[in-house]
N, C-alpha and C positions, 0 to 999 in steps of 0.2 A: 531531437525526437525523430524517429525514422517512420517513413510512410511504408505501409505494407503493400503498396501498389494497387490496392482495391478501394481507395477512398477513405481509408482510416489510418490512424497513427497509433503506434505502440507507446503507451505511457509507462514510465517506471516511477512508481511512487514509493518513497522511503517512509516506513512506518515504524514507530517505536511502541512496544507493548510491554507492560509490566511483566516481570519474569514469571510470576506464578500463573499468569493467564495466557501465555504464549504457546503452550504445548500443542493445542489443536492445530496450530498453523505451521509448526516446524516441518511437517511432512506434506503440506498442501502444495499441489503442483504450481500454483500461481504465486506463491510466496517463497522467495529465496532468502534463507536465514543467513545474515552476514555477521552475526556475533552478538555479544552482550556489552552494553555500555551503561554504567551507573545503575545496575540492577534492572535494566530494560533490554529486551531482545530487539534487535534491529532487523527488519525484513525489507526486501525490495519486492514490491508487488507489481506485476505486469498486467496491463489491461489494454484493450483497444478502444479508441475514441474516434468519432467522426470529425473532430475539430481540435486544433491546437489550443492550449490554454484551458482545457476543460476541467477546471478545478472543482466546479460544482458537481459534475457527473462523478468524479472520483470520490469526493466527499460523501455524496449520497450512496454510492455503491459500497464504500467501506463501512458506512453507518449500518447498512443492512447486513453486511458480512459479520460485523462485530456487535450485533444486536444484543448478545448475551454478556457482553463485557461492559463494565461501567465506562461512561464517557471520559472520565478523568484517568483511566488506566491505559489509554493509547492516544497517540497523536501523530499527525502527518508532519514530516520534516520537509516542508516546501522548498527550502533552500538547497537541498540535495536531491530533489525530485526532478524528473523530466516530464513535463506535461504540456 
């Protein structure tokens, strides 16, 4: 994870979203679409955090972004994320 030089770190969170629900995020500036695997779209979401290992902040932030999507229709791929 890289520091931006101003006391925060750039996180890259890998998120998988069911194919039928991913359309609103395909052109969103903070979500980079990396393809489709097993009927799910894979995105890399970038955000800034003030501390390394801030999985709670990322989860909370994504929960608010995906508030209109059922919880079982998306998940974070922590193994491929940088946080």
